[in-house]
Structure formats: C-alpha cells, structure tokens
N, C-alpha and C positions, 0 to 999 in steps of 0.2 A: 736702300734695298728692302724688298718685301720681307717681312719677318719669317714667312713660311720658308721662302728660298734660303733665308739664312740658316734656319733650323736644319733644312735639308743639306746644305753644304757642310755645316759643322757637324751633323750626324754622320755624314760619310767619312769625314776626316776621323771622327771619334771611332768609328766602326773599323776602319782599316789600321788605325793606330793601335786599337786593342787587339786585332788579329796578328799584327806584326809582334807586339810586346808578348803577347800570350804564347806565341811560337818560339820567342827567345827564352821565355821562363821554362820551357820544356813541359814535361808531364808530371813533374814532382808535385805540382800544385794540386792536381786531381788525385793521383794515385797515392799520395801519403798527405792527405790534408790534415794538418793539425790546427788547433785553435788559433794559432798565430797566423798560419796560411789563410785561415777562414777570414781573419780580420783584414789581412792585406788585401785579399779579393774583393771584400766589400769596399775598402777605401778606394781602390783603383777603379772599380766599377762606378762608385758614387761620382768620382772625378771625371770620368768619361761622361756621365749623364749630365753633369754641370756643363761641361764643354759643349754639349749638344743644345740644351734648353736655356742656359743662363744668358740671356741676351743683354743683360745690363752691364757685362763685363767683356772685355776682349778675350778672344779664343786662345791666344798664345799662353797666358799665365797658366790655364787649365792643362795645356799640352805640355808645357814644362813641368807642372806638377805630376803628370803621367809618367813623364820621363825619369824624373827624380825617385818616384816611388818604384818604378821597374828596376832601375839601376840599383837601387838599395836592395831590393829583393834578390837580385843577380848576385851582389856582393855577399849576402847573407848566405846564399847557396854555397858559393866558393868557399867562404870561411868555414861553413859547418861540414863541408865534405873534407877539408883538409885537417881540421882541428876538432877531435872528438869532444874535447871539454866545451867547446863553443856550441857543437851540436847538443849536448846534453842541457846546455843552459838555455838554448832557444826552444827546442822541441820537447825538452822533457826526457824523462826515462820511463820505459815500462815498468810497472808496479805489479807485484803479486798480491792478489786479493784472496786467493784460497791456496793454501799450502798444505800438503798431506791431507787433504779433506777437511781441514780446518779454516774458518774464516778469518781473515786478518782485519780484525775491527780497526786497529790503530791506523793501519795503512788505508783504509777506506775512509776513516775520519779525516786523514791528512789530505786525501785527494778530494774530499767532500763528495764522495760517492755514496749513494743510498742503496740500501738493500734491493729496493723496487728496480732501480738500474741494473742491479747485478742479477736479479731474476729475469728481467727483460733479455739481457744479453745471453743468459744461458737458454732461454726458449729460442731464441734466434738460432742458436747452435743445436736445436732439437734435443735439449736436455731439460727435463721436467723434474728430475730428481737430483737434488744438489748432492747426495751421498755418492753419485756416480763420478763425481769430479775429484781428481787427484790434485791438480794445479790449475788455477785460472790466473791470467796475466792480462791486466788492463794495459793495452798498447797506447802509444802516443796519439793515436788517431781516434780514440775513444772506442775501438772495438776491443773484444775480449778473446784471447786465444786459450784454449782449453786442451788439457790433457786428461782423459779418462782414467779411471783406475783399471788395472790389466783385466779384472774379470768383466768390464763393461765394454772393452775395446772390441771392435768388429775383427774377426779372424780374416788374415789376408791368405793369398794362394799359397805361399810359402808355409804358413801355419798348417794347411791343410794337406801339403805335400802334392799339390797340383802343378801341372806344367805351367811355366811363365810364358806368356805370348809378348812379344815386343810391340808395344803401344807406339803409335805414332800420329801423325797429323795428316788428315784428308787433303788432298790436291785438288783445287778447283780447275775444271777442263772447260766448262761452259758456263757462262753467266749472261743472263739477258739474250740469249740466242747467239752469243759471240763466242767463238772458239778462243781459248787463251793459248796461243801458239807457244809462248815462253814456258809455260808449265809443262806442255806436251813434250818439248824438247829436253826439259830436265828429267823428264820421266822415261827418256829414251824411246818415246813413242811418236808416230807421225800422224798425219791427218787421215791416212788410209786406214790405220788401225782404230781410229776414233770412229770413222764412218762404219766399218765393219761392227763395231760394238754397238752402234745405234741401230743398225740393221736387225741385231739379234733382238733388240727391244721393240722392233716394229716402228722405229722412228726413221723417217726419210731424210730429214735434214736437221742440222743444230739448231736453225731457227725455231724449231717446234719445241725446243728445251729451254726452259727458264733457268735451271740449275743443275750442273752435273759435277760430281767429285769422284776421285779415285781415292779409295781408302786403303790404308796400308796393308790390308789383308788381301788386296787385289779386287774386291767388290766395287761395283759402282752404284753411287747413289744418283737417281735420275728424278728431276721434278719438271713435268711438261707444263706448258701453258694450258693445255686442255686437260684439266683435271677431272672434268665432269663431276664436279662438287658443287653443292649449293653453298654460296657465300653466306656465313654467319657473322654478324657484328658482335653481339653479346654472347658471353659464354653461357649465359642462362637460356639462350634460344637454341643452343646446340643440343641434338638428340643423337647420341652416338649408337653404335650397334650393340645395345644392351640385350 
C-alpha cells in the first residue's frame, strides 16, 4: 500500500481514537491541569503521533498503548475522587507562600518556587505591591490564589449599603440568523413577541440578526450582520472615537 495512504488511514484512526478517549477522560485534564496531567497528555499525544507516522511498526501496538494510558488515567481519576490521601499524593496540596503578609521562604524553597515566579503571579493578579497581600496560596495547577489585606480590598455593594441586584445569565434568542425556539419557550415567550421586539429595533427579520440575547434585567442585546463598521484586523489600525 502507498505510504501516504497508510499515513492518512492511520492518522484518521489516531484522530478519532484521541477524540473518543479525550471525551472519556472528561474536562478535568483541561480545567485542573496539574504537572502529572501535563505529562500524561504529552505521552498520550506522542503515542498518537507514533501511531500516525511510524510506518516501521504495526498500528495495533500503538493503539493498545493509547488504550492502556487512557484506562490508567481513568483509574487514577476514580481513585483520587474516592480517596483524598491518594489525591494529595498524586496532585499535591496547595501551599501557602505568603501568610499574614510574610513570605514563607521555607515553603517556597521546598516547592522550588522562585521570588521571580511569585512576583509574576502577583502581577497577573493586578498586584504590584506585595504589602497589599495577606495570604497567597500556590495551587496544584501552578496558579496563585490571593487574599488582600482588608484595607486594600474592593468595597462591595453591601459595604456601601447599596441595593443588591440579582445577577443572572443572558439567554440566546438568535444565533447566526436562526431563532432558538427552545430558549424562547423556556422564557415563556413566543415567536410573535420576538418579532415585535425586532420591529421596535427596525429589524424586519431574524435573518438580519447575527446574535441576540435577553439579559436578566429584561434588556436585549442585538448585533446585526450589517453593522456598517469598517473591519479592522490589527488593534494598532483601530481609530476609535477619541
């Protein structure tokens, strides 16, 4: 068989195998990516790559290797969910690197965490003065969670005795010119109500709308196809209304 055809066939097998296995593993590999998960991802990806391009060996050993690694990850997930001790051993534990405004040098040395890394994470959290920090915790995924000192925390509506508005999630009504009937029904609205709202906006048909949502406060966000705005590729080319 032609080598190019073999690579195509094996590539398709590897692609759908990775798709199925990644679905089986769930979202934990992305949402809570620890160093161990990172290594597992590289290994599985490397095995899939070998399945596609290594024509000196048969395909089935690579596929079995993918299956073994995927099953091993699934078992680890099940074990770490049921036994906290195993979870702490596999994923590690969060580590306090700043306590009561003081840097925990021994904890940082044990984690082999540098001051440059700490300051980088603080800047990512919009903190440029370490004196503002009361607690900083190094999470298992490498990010830092920060609690500011009370005098540097932003005031809330409750602190200012202002009325609290119930926040919610906007609901999509139209996407790409197509009305989402299911969402309309869940909001106890019908097609006539939507058409009336469109007429108020001088829009004759849902097909003219690229995206529309109904916000929790009852307002509508509408984005039409015809925005009459010049397309800008680079932010440096944009000239706003200054």
